[in-house]
N, C-alpha and C positions, 0 to 999 in steps of 0.2 A: 504494500499500499504506499502510495507517494505522498509527500507533503506539499502543502500549498503556502506560498509565501507571497504576501501582499504589502506594497509600500503605497500609501496614500500621500501625495505631496501637495504643494500649492495649486497646482493646476491640473493634474491627472492621477489616476490610479494606474498602478502596473503590478502584474500578478503574473506568477510563473509556478508550475509544478516542478518539484525537484526530488530527486531520489538520491539521498545522501547530499554531496555537493554537486552533482550533476544536475544542471538546470535544463528544463525543457524549454519550450516556446514562450516567449513573454507576451502577454495580454495587455492591451493599453485601453483605457477608458476615460472619457471626459464627459461630465454630466453630474447631475445631483442624484441619479439612483444607484448608487455605488454598492449598497446592499443588494440590490437586484440583480446587479452585474456579477457579484461574488457568488450568489445563490445560483446563477445560470452555470457557472464553472462546477460548483460542489454537486450540482444536480446530476452531473454526468458521471462523475466519481467521487466517492466519499474519501477525503484525505485522512490521513492518520493523525497529522497535526496542521494547523494553521497558525503561522507566524504572522502577526498583524503590526505592521509600523504606520502610524498615522500623525500628521502634523494637524489634523482636524480632529475635533471632539467627536467621538463615537458613542452614542447613547448606550445607556444601560441594556435598554431592550434589543438594540441591535447586536451587543454583545452576547446577550442571551439567545439569540437566534443563532449566531454563528457557532455558539457551543454545542448546538444541536446537529451541527453539520460536519463534526469532526470528532475523533477520540480525544484530542487535547487541543485547547486554544490557548496560544501564548501571545499576549499582548506586550508589547514593547513598552514597559513601565518602568518605574523607578527600580524596582527588583532586578531588572536587565541591566540598567545602567550600574547598579552596584556590583552585581556579578562580574562585569567586565571592567571595573574600575575606571568609570566614566562619569563626567560631571553630568548633572541633569538638565543644565542650560542649554546644551547642544541638542539639535533636533534627533528623532530617532533614525532618519535616513542617513545623517551624518556618522552617528554612532554606528550604524551597521557598515558604512564603508571602512570606518576605522577598524572595526573587528575583523572584516575581509582583508584588510591590508595588512594586518598582523599576522594572518594566516599564509597569505601570500608571499609576503617579504619579511619572513620571520629572520630576527638578528640584523635589520636594516633599518635606518632612520628614514623616515617617509614625510612627503608632503602630499596631502591629498587635496587636489583641486576639483571642486565639485560644480558644474556648469549647470545652472538652472535658472529660476527666478533670480537667485543670488548667485554670486560666485562666492563660495566659501572655501577656506584654505585650512586644513588642520594639519597639524604637526605631531609626529610620533618620534621619541628617541629610539635608539638601537635595541633598547629592550622592550619596545612596544608602549612605554608609558607615554600618556597624552600630555603634551606640553602646553597646549592652547591653539587657538584659530583666529582667523580673521574673517570678515565678512562685508562684502561690498555688492553694488547692484549687478545683476548679470546682464549678458549681451542685450537681450530683448527689452530688459527692463531699462536699459540706458537709451535706447532707441524711443521707447515709449515715454519716457520723461522729458526728452529734448521735445517731442510733439506736444505733450501736456502742458509742460511750464513755459512754452513760447506760443507767440501768436502767428509767427511765419513758418516754422519747420513742420515739414510733413511727417507722416507716420510711414517709415520704410523699415525693411527687414535687412538682416546681414547679407552682403552680397556674396556671390561665389568667389570674386576677386576684386581686390581693391589695391590702388596704389597709396603710397605713403602720404601723399599730399593731393587733396581733392582740387576739382577745376570748377566746380559749380556746388551749389548746395547739397545735393544729393550725395555727390561723391565725397564732399567735405565732411557729411555726417558720417558716412560709411568709414571714412579713413580716421576720423577722430574716435569713433567708437571701438571699431577692430584694431586698429594700430594701438590706441590707447590701452586696450585689455592685452594686448600682446607685451607691449612695454611693461605693464603691471606683473604679468607672469614672468617676463625675463627677469625682472627686479628680484623676485623671490627666489628664483632659481639661481640667479648669480650670487644672492646674499647666503643662500644655504647650499652650496655646491656638494657638501657630503652627504645630502639627503637625496632619497630616490623621488622623482616627481610622478604623481599618478593622477591621470585625468580620468574623471567620469562624469556622468550626468548628461543631459541632452545635446549640449554643443561641444562635448569633449572632442568628438573627432574632427569637427570643424575647425578647432583651436589647435588639436595635436599636429594636424599636417601643415600648419603655419609656423611650427616652431623649429628653431634651428638646433636646440638642445635635445638631448635624449630623454625622452619621457615614455612611461607605459600608459597606454590608453586602455582602460578596461571598463566598457560600457555598462556591465551588469554588475558593478560591485557591489551596490545596495542589496540587490538580491541574493548575491553570493554571501553576504553578512548574515542575512536573514535565514538562508539555507544552513549556515554553521551554526546558528542559534538552534534550529531544530535539531542538528545532528548532536549538540553538546548539552542540550537541555537537560535530558535524564542523568547526564553524567554529573552534572553540577548540583544536583538536588542532594 
């Protein structure tokens, strides 16, 4: 019997079946009927464990409903943070990425860059101890802010390619946001050259292919962390 891992972020829900640390297809959903979407997955196959990470509030009735759909429901709560020695002020998805990075890069210091609504950077020492982190606006958030807080700038998306210097309003915005983020990323990497750089999140590949430095891009890092929690849960009881 497989496990089901679910990550509910600021903009979307992602779910994946997993057998141990082996992940299956990732399902993505954007909408308000998240419980119904999860039930559509469990109706096809009953999971042994469901591991749920959410930045949104999940009502008690929804939790009770999910408990009926599996043998064990594991909510990413303060107990999980405590088990893995992580502070509760970071979001569950960031914590899951940290847990996965400790597993993948054991004995190595890491910087974990998560590209989503925000750009978060989390730091681990060589023993896997959490050192702290940074948060700034994500790529799409920066473009939306330029449009929202000005009267003349349009709403645009990240381009497939852009030059370092723009030659009109659109290309100037593209260059300012994309190049600005690359400078930001380069600044972290140059300041901490002894750490492995791990890129994850929706825009990870977009920026990974634009970096001159050596990095690891792991698009399903959060899901791997949740799968590891499922694997290790009984061992930690």
